[in-house]
C-alpha positions, 0 to 999 in steps of 0.5 A, spaced: 525 517 496 517 519 495 512 515 500 504 515 499 499 514 505 493 516 506 489 514 512 480 513 510 474 510 513 470 505 509 466 499 509 468 492 509 466 491 503 469 498 500 477 494 502 475 488 498 473 490 492 480 494 493 484 489 495 481 484 489 483 490 484 490 490 487 490 482 488 490 482 479 495 487 478 499 484 482 497 478 477 499 481 471 505 482 468 504 490 468 506 496 473 501 496 479 497 503 479 494 504 486 490 510 487 490 513 494 487 520 498 486 523 489 493 522 489 496 515 483 503 512 484 505 506 480 511 501 481 512 495 478 515 490 483 520 485 481 520 477 484 522 476 489 518 480 493 517 481 501 510 479 504 509 480 511 502 480 513 501 482 521 494 482 526 495 486 532 491 488 538 492 495 543 489 495 550 490 498 555 487 498 563 482 504 563 480 503 555 473 500 553 475 499 546 481 494 544 485 498 538 486 491 532 489 492 526 491 488 518 497 490 516 500 488 511 506 490 507 509 489 501 518 489 500 521 489 494 527 492 491 530 496 484 536 498 481 538 505 482 544 509 482 540 516 483 535 518 487 532 521 482 531 513 480 529 510 486 523 516 487 516 513 487 513 517 481 506 521 485 501 524 480 494 528 483 488 524 479 485 529 472 493 530 471 
């Protein structure tokens, strides 16, 4: 298995730039490199890719703010006969 997840506050412009770079990588035929929280992972999406887009708002009685979010998820399947073949290769920047 393996998972790489991070959370950081960024400006709208920084996020747009990151998403544009990701989109350019997805548009090519090579692997996609994600850099998150000082770590990197390379993924090679196969066709077809399932694209999930979710927007939601969470507010409760008495709250003074509503939490709103957009989530993007890309899902694809790769051949793997062992757990090692299915594991993400996560590296720390500078390795």
